C-alpha positions in Angstrom: -10.0 -6.1 105.2 -9.7 -5.7 108.9 -6.2 -5.8 110.4 -5.7 -7.0 113.9 -3.1 -5.0 115.8 -1.3 -6.3 118.8 -1.8 -4.3 122.0 0.8 -1.6 122.5 3.6 -2.4 125.0 6.1 -0.2 126.6 9.6 -0.4 125.3 11.0 -1.0 128.8 8.8 -4.1 129.0 10.3 -5.5 125.8 14.0 -5.0 126.8 14.4 -8.0 129.1 13.1 -10.5 126.4 15.2 -8.8 123.7 18.3 -8.8 125.9 17.8 -12.4 126.7 17.5 -13.4 123.1 20.7 -11.5 122.3 22.6 -13.0 125.3 22.8 -9.6 127.0 20.8 -10.3 130.2 23.8 -9.8 132.5 24.7 -6.5 130.8 21.1 -5.2 131.1 21.1 -6.2 134.8 24.4 -4.4 135.4 23.1 -1.3 133.6 20.0 -1.2 135.7 22.0 -1.6 138.9 24.4 1.2 137.8 21.5 3.5 137.2 20.0 2.6 140.6 23.4 3.4 142.2 23.5 6.8 140.7 20.0 7.6 141.8 20.4 6.4 145.4 23.7 8.3 145.7 21.8 11.5 144.7 19.2 10.8 147.4 21.4 9.5 150.2 24.8 11.1 149.7 24.4 14.0 147.4 28.0 15.2 147.9 29.2 11.9 146.4 26.9 12.0 143.4 29.1 12.0 140.2 32.1 10.9 142.3 31.3 7.2 142.5 30.6 4.5 140.0 29.2 1.0 140.5 31.9 -1.4 139.2 30.4 -4.8 139.8 27.7 -6.8 141.7 29.3 -10.0 143.0 27.0 -11.3 145.7 27.4 -10.8 148.6 29.4 -7.8 147.6 28.6 -4.5 145.9 31.9 -3.0 144.4 32.0 0.7 143.7 34.7 3.2 142.9 35.3 6.6 144.6 37.2 9.5 143.0 38.7 10.8 146.3 39.6 9.5 149.7 36.9 11.7 151.3 34.2 10.2 149.1 35.5 6.7 149.8 35.3 7.3 153.5 31.8 8.7 153.3 30.6 5.7 151.3 32.2 3.4 153.8 30.6 5.2 156.7 27.2 5.0 155.1 27.5 1.5 153.7 24.6 0.0 155.8 22.3 2.8 154.6 23.4 2.5 151.0 23.1 -1.3 150.9 19.6 -1.1 152.3 18.6 1.5 149.7 20.2 -0.6 146.9 18.2 -3.7 148.1 15.0 -1.9 147.5 16.0 -0.1 144.3 14.9 -1.2 140.8 17.8 -3.3 139.5 19.3 -3.6 142.9 19.6 -6.6 145.2 20.2 -7.5 148.8 23.9 -7.6 149.5 26.0 -7.8 152.6 29.1 -5.8 151.9 30.0 -2.5 150.2 33.6 -2.5 148.9 34.9 0.9 147.9 37.9 1.1 145.5 39.7 4.5 145.3 40.1 5.4 141.6 41.0 9.1 141.0 39.8 10.5 137.7 42.5 10.7 135.1 43.8 14.1 134.0 43.2 16.0 137.2 43.3 16.0 141.0 40.9 13.7 142.8 37.4 15.1 143.0 38.0 17.4 140.1 34.8 17.2 137.9 35.9 19.5 135.0 36.1 17.8 131.6 39.8 18.4 131.0 40.9 18.1 134.6 41.5 21.9 134.9 39.5 24.8 136.0 
């Protein structure tokens, strides 16, 4: 008996359909946008990498957090560059405004990256 196999597909190609059937399309889109934000920060503002998180995409605004005032200022100064990079990133979209919210990490001084907030 000959068994017909379906052609192999990449898991990443299956996720959008699966997410849609589970009602998780928005969550998948946000996850992709968050991953894109992390990558573009590493490329365009390496000093801010790990100190900023994408919070929401609310067209026409991209809302991100910053751990310290200096990171918030750097992101604001580079907003045009970051928005342009985000528009061409996988999971990104063309937006007009970058809104930066200052949210220091809990347990330590702003900008402290140690796990317990100490040295």
